[in-house]
C-alpha positions as CSV (number, residue, x, y, z in Angstrom):
1,M,-36.3,53.0,-153.0
2,K,-32.8,51.7,-152.6
3,F,-32.2,52.2,-156.4
4,S,-33.5,55.8,-156.0
5,L,-31.3,56.5,-152.8
6,T,-28.4,55.5,-154.8
7,L,-29.3,57.3,-158.2
8,A,-29.8,60.3,-156.1
9,L,-26.5,60.0,-154.4
10,S,-24.7,59.5,-157.4
11,V,-26.2,62.8,-158.8
12,L,-25.4,64.4,-155.7
13,L,-21.6,63.4,-156.2
14,M,-21.4,64.5,-160.0
15,F,-22.9,68.0,-159.1
16,N,-19.9,68.1,-156.2
17,S,-17.2,66.8,-158.0
18,F,-17.5,67.6,-161.8
19,A,-16.5,63.6,-162.3
20,F,-13.0,64.4,-161.1
21,K,-10.7,62.0,-159.4
22,N,-9.7,62.2,-155.9
23,T,-12.4,64.2,-154.3
24,P,-11.7,65.7,-151.2
25,H,-14.2,64.9,-148.2
26,A,-14.2,68.6,-147.8
27,Y,-13.2,71.8,-150.0
28,L,-12.3,74.2,-147.3
29,V,-8.7,73.7,-146.1
30,S,-8.6,77.1,-143.7
31,A,-10.4,80.3,-142.7
32,T,-8.6,83.0,-141.0
33,L,-10.0,86.4,-139.6
34,V,-7.9,89.0,-141.0
35,K,-9.7,92.2,-140.0
36,S,-13.1,93.3,-138.6
37,H,-14.6,97.0,-139.9
38,T,-17.1,98.9,-138.1
39,K,-19.6,101.2,-139.9
40,E,-17.1,103.9,-138.1
41,T,-14.3,102.6,-139.7
42,I,-16.0,102.2,-143.2
43,N,-17.3,105.8,-142.9
44,A,-13.6,107.0,-142.2
45,L,-12.2,105.1,-145.3
46,W,-15.0,106.2,-147.6
47,K,-14.3,109.6,-146.6
48,K,-10.4,108.9,-147.2
49,H,-10.8,108.0,-150.5
50,K,-13.9,110.4,-151.4
51,I,-16.2,107.4,-152.0
52,P,-19.7,108.9,-151.9
53,K,-22.1,107.1,-149.7
54,I,-25.0,107.8,-152.2
55,A,-23.3,105.1,-154.1
56,L,-21.9,102.7,-151.8
57,P,-24.1,103.2,-148.7
58,V,-22.6,102.3,-145.3
59,R,-24.9,100.0,-143.3
60,N,-23.2,97.1,-141.8
61,D,-20.0,96.1,-139.9
62,V,-17.9,93.9,-142.0
63,D,-15.6,90.6,-140.9
64,I,-13.0,90.3,-143.6
65,Y,-11.6,86.5,-143.9
66,E,-9.2,84.7,-145.7
67,I,-9.7,81.3,-146.9
68,I,-7.9,78.4,-148.7
69,Y,-9.7,76.0,-150.7
70,K,-9.4,72.7,-152.7
71,A,-10.1,73.2,-156.5
72,P,-9.2,70.6,-159.2
73,W,-6.5,71.2,-161.4
74,I,-6.8,70.8,-165.3
75,D,-5.5,67.2,-165.4
76,S,-8.8,66.1,-163.7
77,S,-7.0,64.2,-160.8
78,T,-5.0,66.7,-158.9
79,W,-6.3,68.7,-156.3
80,I,-5.1,72.2,-155.5
81,N,-5.1,74.7,-153.1
82,C,-6.8,78.2,-154.4
83,S,-7.2,81.3,-152.1
84,G,-9.7,84.0,-151.7
85,I,-11.3,86.6,-149.5
86,V,-14.8,86.6,-148.1
87,Y,-16.7,89.5,-146.5
88,V,-19.2,88.9,-143.9
89,P,-21.7,91.7,-143.1
90,K,-23.1,91.4,-139.7
91,L,-26.6,91.5,-140.2
92,K,-29.4,91.3,-137.5
93,G,-31.9,88.9,-138.8
94,K,-31.2,88.7,-142.4
95,K,-29.9,86.4,-144.8
96,P,-27.4,88.3,-147.4
97,P,-27.3,87.3,-150.8
98,T,-23.9,86.3,-152.4
99,F,-21.6,88.7,-154.3
100,M,-18.6,87.2,-156.4
101,F,-16.0,89.7,-157.7
102,G,-13.5,88.8,-160.6
103,H,-10.2,90.8,-159.9
104,G,-8.2,92.1,-162.9
105,T,-5.1,91.1,-164.1
106,E,-2.4,90.2,-162.3
107,I,1.2,88.8,-162.6
108,R,2.8,89.0,-159.5
109,K,1.7,85.9,-157.0
110,G,1.4,87.2,-154.1
111,R,-1.7,89.4,-152.4
112,N,-2.3,91.3,-149.4
113,I,-5.7,92.1,-147.9
114,S,-5.5,96.1,-148.0
115,D,-8.1,98.6,-147.5
116,E,-5.7,100.6,-150.0
117,D,-6.7,97.9,-152.6
118,S,-9.6,99.2,-155.0
119,Q,-10.8,96.1,-156.0
120,Q,-11.1,94.8,-152.6
121,G,-12.5,98.2,-151.6
122,I,-15.8,97.2,-154.0
123,C,-16.1,93.9,-152.0
124,L,-16.1,96.0,-149.1
125,G,-18.7,98.4,-150.3
126,F,-21.4,95.6,-151.8
127,A,-20.7,94.1,-148.0
128,T,-21.5,96.9,-146.0
129,D,-24.6,97.0,-147.9
130,G,-25.8,94.0,-147.2
131,Y,-24.0,91.2,-149.5
132,L,-21.7,88.4,-148.7
133,A,-19.4,89.3,-150.8
134,L,-16.3,86.8,-152.3
135,Y,-13.0,87.6,-154.1
136,P,-11.5,84.6,-155.9
137,D,-8.1,84.9,-156.2
138,Y,-8.0,82.8,-159.3
139,Y,-5.6,79.5,-160.1
140,G,-2.2,80.4,-159.2
141,I,-2.7,83.7,-157.7
142,G,-2.6,84.9,-154.4
143,K,-1.6,82.1,-152.0
144,G,-2.9,79.4,-154.2
145,D,-0.6,76.8,-155.8
146,G,1.0,76.5,-159.3
147,Q,1.0,79.1,-161.9
148,H,-2.0,81.1,-163.1
149,L,-3.6,80.1,-166.3
150,Y,-4.2,83.6,-167.8
151,Q,-7.4,84.1,-169.8
152,H,-8.2,80.3,-169.5
153,A,-12.2,80.0,-169.0
154,W,-12.7,76.7,-167.5
155,S,-9.9,77.6,-164.7
156,E,-11.2,81.1,-163.9
157,G,-15.0,79.4,-164.0
158,M,-13.6,76.7,-161.3
159,A,-12.1,79.1,-159.2
160,F,-15.4,80.8,-158.5
161,L,-17.2,77.3,-158.4
162,Y,-15.2,75.9,-155.6
163,M,-15.1,78.8,-153.7
164,L,-19.1,78.4,-153.5
165,Y,-18.5,75.1,-152.6
166,A,-15.7,75.8,-149.6
167,V,-17.8,79.2,-148.6
168,E,-21.2,76.5,-147.7
169,E,-18.8,74.6,-145.2
170,F,-17.4,78.0,-143.8
171,K,-21.2,79.8,-143.8
172,K,-21.5,76.4,-141.3
173,T,-18.6,77.6,-138.9
174,I,-19.9,80.9,-138.4
175,N,-23.8,80.4,-138.6
176,L,-24.4,82.4,-141.5
177,E,-27.4,81.3,-143.8
178,T,-27.7,83.2,-147.2
179,N,-30.7,84.0,-149.3
180,G,-29.8,81.7,-152.4
181,Q,-29.4,84.8,-154.5
182,I,-25.9,84.7,-156.7
183,F,-24.6,87.7,-158.3
184,L,-21.2,87.6,-160.4
185,T,-19.3,90.4,-161.7
186,G,-15.8,91.3,-162.5
187,Y,-13.5,93.7,-164.5
188,S,-11.3,93.2,-167.5
189,Q,-9.8,89.8,-166.8
190,G,-12.8,89.5,-164.1
191,G,-15.4,90.1,-166.5
192,H,-14.1,87.4,-168.6
193,A,-13.7,85.3,-165.4
194,S,-17.1,86.2,-164.2
195,F,-18.9,85.4,-167.3
196,A,-17.0,81.9,-167.5
197,A,-18.1,81.4,-163.9
198,Q,-21.8,82.0,-165.0
199,K,-21.3,79.5,-168.2
200,Y,-19.6,76.7,-165.5
201,I,-22.0,77.2,-162.6
202,E,-25.3,77.1,-164.9
203,A,-23.9,73.9,-166.7
204,Q,-23.5,72.1,-163.7
205,H,-27.2,72.7,-162.7
206,D,-26.5,72.3,-159.0
207,P,-29.8,73.6,-157.0
208,R,-27.6,75.2,-154.7
209,F,-26.0,77.5,-156.8
210,K,-28.5,79.2,-159.3
211,V,-27.1,82.7,-160.6
212,T,-29.7,85.4,-160.1
213,A,-27.7,88.0,-162.3
214,A,-24.5,88.4,-163.8
215,S,-22.7,91.8,-164.9
216,P,-19.2,91.1,-166.6
217,M,-17.3,94.5,-167.0
218,S,-15.2,95.2,-169.8
219,G,-13.8,91.9,-170.6
220,A,-12.4,90.2,-173.4
221,Y,-14.8,87.9,-174.4
222,D,-13.8,87.5,-178.1
223,M,-10.2,85.7,-178.0
224,T,-10.0,85.0,-181.4
225,G,-11.8,88.4,-183.0
226,E,-11.9,91.7,-181.5
227,Q,-9.1,91.1,-179.2
228,A,-7.0,89.2,-181.3
229,K,-6.8,92.3,-183.4
230,Y,-5.0,94.1,-180.7
231,M,-1.8,91.9,-181.1
232,F,-1.1,93.2,-184.5
233,Q,-1.4,96.8,-183.7
234,V,0.4,99.3,-181.1
235,Y,-1.1,98.4,-177.8
236,P,-0.5,100.0,-174.4
237,R,-0.9,96.6,-172.7
238,P,1.5,94.4,-174.7
239,F,2.5,92.0,-171.8
240,Y,-1.0,90.2,-172.9
241,L,0.2,88.2,-175.3
242,P,3.3,86.5,-173.8
243,Y,1.1,86.0,-170.7
244,L,-1.5,84.1,-172.7
245,I,1.0,82.1,-174.8
246,I,2.9,80.8,-171.4
247,S,-0.4,80.3,-169.7
248,Y,-2.0,78.1,-172.5
249,Q,1.4,76.2,-173.1
250,T,0.6,75.2,-169.3
251,A,-2.9,74.3,-169.6
252,Y,-2.9,72.8,-173.6
253,H,0.7,72.2,-174.1
254,I,0.5,73.6,-177.7
255,W,4.1,73.1,-178.8
256,N,6.3,70.4,-178.5
257,T,9.0,71.8,-176.2
258,D,10.0,72.2,-172.2
259,N,11.1,75.4,-173.0
260,I,8.2,77.8,-173.8
261,F,10.3,80.9,-174.2
262,S,11.7,79.4,-177.3
263,V,8.9,80.5,-179.2
264,F,9.8,84.0,-178.6
265,K,12.5,85.8,-180.8
266,A,15.5,87.1,-179.2
267,P,16.0,88.9,-176.9
268,Y,12.7,88.0,-175.9
269,D,13.4,84.4,-175.5
270,T,15.5,85.0,-172.6
271,L,14.3,88.1,-171.1
272,L,10.9,87.3,-170.5
273,A,12.0,84.1,-168.4
274,G,12.7,87.0,-165.6
275,Y,9.3,87.9,-165.5
276,F,7.0,84.8,-166.1
277,G,9.7,82.1,-164.1
278,T,8.8,80.4,-160.5
279,V,9.1,83.8,-158.9
280,R,6.8,86.1,-160.0
281,N,7.1,89.7,-158.3
282,K,7.2,91.7,-161.4
283,T,4.4,94.3,-162.2
284,M,2.2,94.6,-165.5
285,D,4.1,97.8,-165.8
286,D,7.7,96.1,-165.2
287,L,7.0,94.1,-168.3
288,D,5.4,96.7,-170.5
289,K,8.7,98.7,-170.2
290,V,10.5,95.8,-171.9
291,M,7.9,94.7,-174.4
292,P,7.4,96.3,-178.1
293,N,4.5,98.1,-178.6
294,I,3.0,95.8,-181.0
295,P,2.9,92.7,-179.0
296,S,3.1,90.1,-181.9
297,E,6.5,91.5,-182.5
298,V,8.1,89.2,-179.4
299,V,6.9,85.9,-181.4
300,K,9.0,84.2,-184.1
301,P,7.7,85.3,-187.5
302,E,6.9,81.9,-188.5
303,L,4.5,81.3,-185.8
304,V,3.0,84.8,-186.3
305,T,2.3,83.8,-190.0
306,Q,0.9,80.3,-188.8
307,F,-1.6,82.0,-186.7
308,Q,-2.9,84.5,-189.4
309,T,-3.0,82.0,-192.1
310,D,-3.6,78.2,-190.8
311,P,-7.4,77.7,-189.6
312,N,-6.1,74.7,-187.8
313,F,-3.4,76.2,-185.8
314,K,-3.5,74.7,-182.3
315,F,-3.0,78.1,-180.6
316,L,-6.0,79.3,-182.4
317,A,-8.3,76.6,-181.6
318,R,-7.5,76.7,-178.1
319,L,-8.1,80.2,-178.0
320,K,-11.7,79.7,-179.4
321,E,-12.6,77.4,-176.6
322,N,-12.3,80.4,-174.5
323,N,-14.2,82.7,-176.2
324,L,-17.7,83.7,-174.5
325,T,-19.8,84.6,-177.5
326,N,-21.6,81.4,-178.4
327,W,-23.3,80.3,-175.6
328,K,-26.7,81.2,-173.9
329,P,-26.6,82.1,-170.2
330,E,-29.7,81.2,-168.0
331,A,-29.7,84.2,-165.8
332,P,-29.8,88.0,-166.8
333,V,-26.8,89.6,-168.0
334,Q,-25.5,93.0,-168.2
335,L,-22.7,93.9,-170.2
336,C,-20.7,97.0,-169.3
337,F,-17.9,98.7,-171.2
338,C,-16.8,102.3,-172.6
339,E,-16.3,102.9,-176.0
340,G,-12.9,104.6,-175.3
341,D,-11.1,101.6,-173.8
342,R,-8.0,101.0,-175.4
343,E,-7.4,98.0,-173.4
344,V,-10.2,95.6,-174.1
345,N,-12.0,97.0,-177.2
346,Y,-15.8,97.3,-176.3
347,K,-16.4,95.6,-179.4
348,N,-15.7,92.2,-177.4
349,S,-18.9,93.3,-175.3
350,V,-21.0,93.7,-178.9
351,A,-19.7,90.2,-180.2
352,A,-20.8,88.7,-176.9
353,Y,-24.0,90.3,-177.3
354,D,-24.5,89.4,-180.7
355,G,-23.4,85.9,-180.3
356,I,-25.5,85.3,-177.1
357,T,-28.8,87.1,-178.7
358,A,-28.8,85.0,-182.3
359,L,-29.0,82.0,-179.4
360,G,-32.4,83.4,-178.5
361,K,-31.4,85.0,-175.4
362,K,-33.8,87.7,-174.3
363,D,-32.8,89.4,-171.0
364,I,-29.2,90.6,-171.6
365,K,-28.3,94.3,-172.3
366,L,-25.6,96.3,-173.5
367,N,-24.3,99.0,-170.9
368,N,-22.2,102.0,-173.0
369,L,-20.9,104.0,-170.0
370,S,-19.2,106.5,-172.1
371,A,-18.2,107.2,-175.4
372,H,-14.9,108.6,-174.3
373,L,-13.6,107.0,-170.8
374,D,-10.9,104.7,-171.3
375,H,-10.2,101.2,-169.6
376,N,-9.3,102.0,-166.1
377,T,-11.4,105.7,-165.9
378,C,-14.5,103.3,-166.9
379,A,-14.2,101.0,-164.1
380,A,-15.9,103.1,-161.2
381,F,-18.7,103.9,-163.3
382,A,-19.0,100.3,-164.4
383,V,-19.2,99.1,-160.8
384,L,-21.9,101.7,-160.1
385,S,-23.8,100.6,-162.8
386,T,-23.5,97.0,-161.8
387,K,-24.7,97.5,-158.2
388,A,-27.8,99.2,-159.2
389,F,-28.5,96.2,-161.7
390,F,-28.0,93.8,-158.7
391,D,-29.6,96.1,-156.2
392,R,-32.7,95.8,-158.6
393,Y,-32.8,91.7,-157.8
394,K,-31.9,91.8,-154.6
395,K,-34.6,94.3,-153.2
396,H,-37.4,92.6,-155.9
397,G,-36.3,89.0,-156.3
398,S,-36.8,87.3,-160.0
399,N,-39.2,90.2,-161.2
400,P,-37.5,93.4,-160.2
401,K,-37.9,96.7,-161.0
402,M,-36.2,97.2,-164.3
403,K,-35.8,100.9,-163.8
404,E,-32.6,103.0,-164.1
405,L,-31.1,105.1,-161.4
406,T,-33.5,107.4,-159.3
407,P,-33.5,111.0,-161.0
408,F,-31.2,112.4,-158.1
409,K,-28.7,109.4,-158.4
410,K,-28.8,109.6,-162.2
411,F,-28.1,113.3,-162.5
412,V,-25.1,112.9,-159.7
413,A,-23.7,110.2,-161.7
414,G,-24.1,112.1,-164.8
415,F,-22.3,115.1,-163.3
416,V,-19.5,113.3,-162.2
417,K,-19.0,111.2,-165.2
418,R,-18.7,114.6,-167.1
419,K,-16.0,116.1,-165.1
420,I,-14.1,113.0,-165.3
421,E,-14.5,112.7,-169.3
422,K,-13.4,116.3,-169.5
423,E,-10.4,115.6,-167.4
424,Y,-9.5,112.8,-169.5
425,M,-10.1,114.5,-172.6
426,K,-8.1,117.3,-172.0
427,D,-5.0,115.3,-170.8
428,H,-5.7,112.0,-172.4
429,R,-4.6,110.0,-169.6
430,D,-6.3,107.4,-167.7
431,H,-7.0,108.6,-164.0
432,A,-6.8,104.8,-162.5
433,Y,-9.7,103.7,-160.4
434,M,-8.7,99.8,-160.7
């Protein structure tokens, strides 16, 4: 009996710490109530932003907390602070499922809690309809320590996972019980982050955290394939490449230099330091204005040649580690995208689908929401499709009625989509919903 108890405790410790050193006694550092919404204030907010309640019904008051929590750094021994937002629905006698949303790319470090932030609004929308909604900031974003590791699957996954640990502790402080369901999603970088979270949460096999379903949206899952092609052509978001290089140098120390900006050619070797230094208060738009239209033109030519010709190039090898196209998820998956996306090519989703189904995965589907809409314009429809997908599991458990939207909702969604597609095709400009 003593041996069995010792073994059980060892397994539990492994579940909790991933074998990291100096595991803290508690993961939750602080939880602060920032705002309380009533159904009336949410209704007013929906009216202001023209959000149809048929899509995001208002059913519950919501308390909004900011939490700080501990997560392991990439050295496996240091623990850093991360931040996130928790949206708690005020339910009467019901246990909510847990919903986690990965936000899109952010260069700036700070993050406010705001009713005007569309991505935070997604979490509020799920929460008022009965989900406990969690918004992890990722490493180095929000009020977290250190610098962010962009498109780095492991740290994205850990930000989700350790927020779950911290929220387990937080729930006890407010006497909240959840129903055991966990839903993962996110848009753009959040698509990559939420898919990475599914991979790492499932690999842990912690019985407390079993993913119910995942719906990554418009993510760059094929880092060395479809997304890499964009680095050598005119691209609307050229900041992507230097952000990736600087982040991977922090994570992997690819180049033997203390000055990562030395891998960029002039004038970017000095110019980029003003955007990716210790102080990060510039926007992606600010950075794109000083970038060339073809991202690879910021890098020294010899390194570009090495990337294109040397299969053992360390940067290429590390990129491959962060692909999410060659693993087998356990929970059902829906991959949302729009074929008109010029920032994250929809073929990223196709590559992930092809790679995963080749490994025998059955309950995964591609959801092409439009042949025309671009990255930002696609987001609203991806979110609504994701909510419909999750709601089926929320209502029907592990055997959901896998039907599409009701005929009326399908008609309304189709009408709105055709209207926005017409606007987009007329001026070929994203009407940013994200």
